[in-house]
C-alpha positions in Angstrom: 90.9 154.8 73.0 94.6 154.5 73.9 97.0 152.2 71.6 100.2 151.9 73.3 102.0 151.7 69.9 100.4 155.3 68.8 101.9 158.8 69.3 99.0 161.3 69.8 101.5 164.6 68.2 103.0 162.7 65.7 100.2 161.4 64.9 98.3 164.7 64.3 101.2 166.7 62.7 101.4 162.9 60.2 98.1 164.2 58.6 99.1 168.7 58.9 101.3 167.3 56.2 99.0 165.5 53.7 96.7 166.0 51.2 95.6 162.4 48.8 94.4 162.3 45.9 93.1 159.8 44.8 93.0 158.9 40.7 92.8 155.0 40.3 90.2 152.8 42.2 88.8 149.0 41.5 87.6 146.1 42.4 88.6 143.4 39.2 88.0 139.5 39.1 91.3 138.5 36.9 92.0 134.8 36.0 95.4 134.5 35.8 97.0 137.3 34.9 100.2 139.0 34.3 102.3 142.8 34.5 105.6 143.1 33.7 108.0 144.6 35.5 106.9 148.3 35.7 106.8 151.6 37.5 103.9 153.6 38.0 104.2 157.0 38.9 101.8 157.5 42.5 101.7 155.1 45.0 100.1 152.2 44.4 97.9 150.0 47.1 96.6 146.3 46.4 94.5 144.3 48.9 94.5 140.7 47.8 90.3 139.5 48.8 91.1 136.2 47.1 93.8 133.7 45.0 96.3 133.7 45.0 99.7 135.2 43.5 103.4 136.3 43.3 104.1 139.7 43.5 107.7 141.3 43.1 108.6 145.0 44.7 111.8 146.7 44.0 113.9 142.7 44.2 111.9 141.2 47.0 109.4 138.6 44.9 106.8 136.6 47.5 103.8 134.7 47.2 101.0 136.9 48.2 97.3 135.5 49.4 94.5 136.4 50.8 94.2 139.5 53.5 97.6 140.5 52.2 98.2 144.1 51.6 101.0 144.6 49.4 102.4 149.2 48.8 104.4 150.0 46.1 105.7 153.5 46.0 106.2 155.8 43.1 108.9 154.6 40.6 109.5 151.5 42.3 109.8 148.4 40.0 107.6 146.4 40.4 105.8 143.0 39.4 102.6 141.4 39.9 101.3 137.8 39.0 97.8 136.3 39.4 98.1 132.2 39.7 94.5 130.6 38.1 91.5 129.8 38.2 90.9 133.7 39.6 92.4 136.6 41.6 89.6 138.8 42.7 92.1 141.9 44.0 90.9 145.8 45.1 93.6 148.7 44.5 94.4 152.3 45.1 96.5 154.9 43.1 96.7 157.4 44.8 99.4 160.8 46.0 100.0 161.1 49.6 100.5 164.9 48.9 98.4 166.8 45.8 100.1 168.3 43.8 98.3 170.9 41.6 101.3 171.0 38.7 101.7 166.7 39.0 99.2 165.6 40.4 96.5 165.0 37.5 98.6 165.0 34.7 99.0 161.8 35.7 97.3 158.5 34.3 96.6 156.4 36.2 98.0 153.1 36.2 101.0 154.2 33.2 104.5 152.3 33.2 107.1 154.4 32.7 110.1 152.8 32.4 112.1 155.0 34.7 112.2 156.9 38.6 113.6 160.4 37.2 110.4 161.1 34.9 108.9 164.8 35.4 105.1 163.2 36.0 107.2 160.7 39.0 105.8 161.8 42.2 107.6 162.6 45.1 108.2 160.0 47.4 107.5 160.5 51.0 110.1 161.2 53.6 108.6 161.0 57.1 108.5 158.1 59.1 106.8 156.2 58.9 105.0 155.8 56.2 108.7 156.5 54.4 109.8 152.6 55.2 106.6 151.3 53.4 107.4 149.1 51.5 105.9 145.4 49.8 104.1 143.5 51.5 102.6 144.8 54.7 102.1 142.7 57.9 99.7 144.0 58.7 96.8 142.0 60.8 93.6 144.0 60.4 93.6 143.8 56.7 89.5 143.1 56.4 88.9 147.1 58.6 91.3 148.2 55.9 89.3 146.5 53.2 86.4 148.0 54.0 87.9 151.5 53.7 89.2 150.2 50.3 85.6 149.1 49.6 84.0 152.5 50.1 86.9 154.7 49.0 86.3 152.5 45.7 82.5 153.3 46.1 82.9 157.1 46.3 86.0 157.4 42.8 83.5 155.5 40.7 80.4 156.5 42.3 79.9 160.4 43.8 83.7 161.7 42.7 83.2 163.1 45.6 86.5 164.4 46.1 86.6 165.8 49.4 85.4 162.3 50.9 88.0 159.9 48.7 91.0 162.0 50.2 88.7 162.0 53.5 88.9 157.5 53.3 92.2 158.2 52.0 93.7 159.5 55.6 91.6 157.0 56.8 93.0 154.0 55.3 96.8 154.9 56.0 95.4 155.7 59.6 94.9 151.7 59.7 97.7 150.2 58.5 99.9 153.0 60.9 98.0 151.7 63.0 97.9 147.9 62.0 101.2 148.2 62.2 101.6 149.3 65.3 103.7 147.2 68.1 100.3 147.0 70.3 99.5 145.5 67.4 102.5 142.9 66.6 101.7 142.8 70.2 97.8 141.1 69.6 98.8 139.7 66.6 95.8 137.1 65.7 94.3 138.3 68.0 94.3 141.9 67.8 90.2 142.4 66.1 88.9 140.7 68.8 90.8 142.8 71.8 90.2 146.2 69.2 86.6 145.3 69.4 86.4 144.5 72.5 87.6 147.9 73.4 85.1 149.5 71.3 82.1 147.9 72.9 83.9 148.9 76.1 82.9 152.9 74.0 80.3 152.6 72.2 78.7 151.6 75.6 80.8 151.7 78.7 77.5 151.9 81.4 77.1 148.3 80.9 79.2 146.6 83.1 82.1 145.0 82.1 82.3 141.1 81.1 85.4 139.8 80.8 84.7 136.4 80.8 82.7 137.1 77.3 85.7 139.3 76.3 88.0 136.4 77.1 85.2 134.0 75.4 84.5 136.2 71.9 89.4 135.6 71.4 89.4 132.4 72.4 91.6 133.4 75.4 91.9 132.5 78.9 90.5 135.1 81.7 93.2 136.1 82.6 95.3 136.3 79.8 92.6 138.7 77.7 93.5 141.1 80.8 97.3 140.5 80.4 96.8 141.3 76.5 94.8 144.3 76.8 96.6 145.7 78.6 99.9 145.4 76.8 98.0 145.7 73.5 95.7 149.4 74.7 97.9 150.4 77.2 96.0 149.8 80.4 93.3 147.3 81.4 89.9 147.0 79.9 88.2 148.3 83.6 90.8 151.2 83.4 89.2 152.2 79.7 86.3 151.7 80.7 85.6 154.3 83.0 87.5 156.5 81.1 85.0 155.9 78.4 82.2 156.5 81.4 83.7 159.6 82.5 83.8 161.0 78.7 79.9 159.9 78.5 79.2 161.8 81.2 80.7 165.2 80.0 79.2 164.8 77.0 75.4 164.3 79.1 76.7 167.0 81.7 77.1 169.8 79.5 74.5 168.7 76.7 71.5 166.4 78.0 69.6 168.8 80.0 69.3 166.6 82.3 70.3 166.8 85.9 72.7 164.6 87.9 70.6 162.3 88.8 69.5 161.3 86.1 72.7 161.7 84.3 74.1 158.9 87.6 70.8 156.4 87.3 71.8 156.4 83.3 75.6 155.9 83.9 74.8 152.9 86.5 75.6 154.5 89.8 73.2 153.6 92.4 73.8 158.0 94.2 74.6 161.0 92.8 77.1 161.0 95.7 79.0 157.9 94.0 78.9 159.4 90.3 80.2 163.1 91.8 82.9 160.9 93.2 83.8 158.8 89.9 83.8 162.3 88.0 85.8 164.1 89.7 88.2 161.4 91.1 88.0 161.4 87.0 88.3 165.3 86.0 89.2 166.6 88.5 86.0 169.0 89.6 83.0 168.4 90.0 80.6 167.7 87.7 78.6 171.1 89.1 81.9 173.0 88.3 83.0 171.3 85.4 79.7 172.4 83.6 79.9 175.5 85.3 83.1 176.0 83.9 82.8 174.6 80.2 79.2 176.8 80.2 80.4 180.3 81.7 77.6 180.0 84.0 
C-alpha cells in the first residue's frame, strides 16, 4: 500500500544490503535488575512489555515503560535498569550483515571493554538505520513486538536461520515505517489508520464505510479523510479503487472466471462498468490485458 514516507527504490536497495544474523532472542520477566554500563559487539533491540526502568545510551539517559523500543548499536556504551516490582522485556541480539568470520564467534550479550575489539561488528553506515540509537519514537510498537515474539519463538524453537533472518528484515521494515514522516503525522492515530488501509486491501470489493472507519479511529469523518490522505498519500476512495483493480488483475489472469463473473464478484453492476473502470486504472481493457500477460 502507499505510504507517503516510504521510498520504495531506497527500500529495495537497503534490503539488498542486509543479511541479518540473530544470535540471541528472549522474553524475560525480571524483578529489580541492573546491567552496568557496557558495550556489546552486536546490535541490541529491546522492547519493554511491562514495568518501568531507566536506560542510558551513550550520554543520553531516559525513562522507559510499556511499548518503548530501544536500539543499541555495537560498541555503544549503555546501561539498563529495571525498577521494582518487576519488568517484562523482549530483546534480540543480531548482526545486520552476516560476517562468516566474526558473526559465529561473538557470544550473545558478552560485554566488551572497548569498541575496537576484533569481534566488534562494524556499524551499518546506510540511512535511515545509521541514525537509529536509543529510544526510538515509533508509533507502531505493538506491531514490532509481535514480530519480535515470532523471531524469539523461532530462534528458541525450530531455529530455522532463513525464517529468523526474514523476520528480522520485517522488524527493520516495521521500525522504518514507525519512524516515517507519515507515521509521525498520524501520531497516536497511526494504528487505526493503518488498520483501515489493511482492511481496504483485504476486501476492496466491499463498499467504503468511511463513518465506521472514522469512528474506529476516534476521529470525525472529515478529519479522518484528511489524516488518511496525509498518512497514506492518497484518499481512502483512491486506495480502494487501486486495490480493487489489483484484485481484478489477479482474477482476470488466474481465476478462470468470465469477465461478467469477475465484474459481479467485484461489485460492478455491469461488465461494461467493470471494463471501463479497469481501462481507466490499468490503461487497457481486461481482455487486452489478459491477452498481453498470458500471450493469448
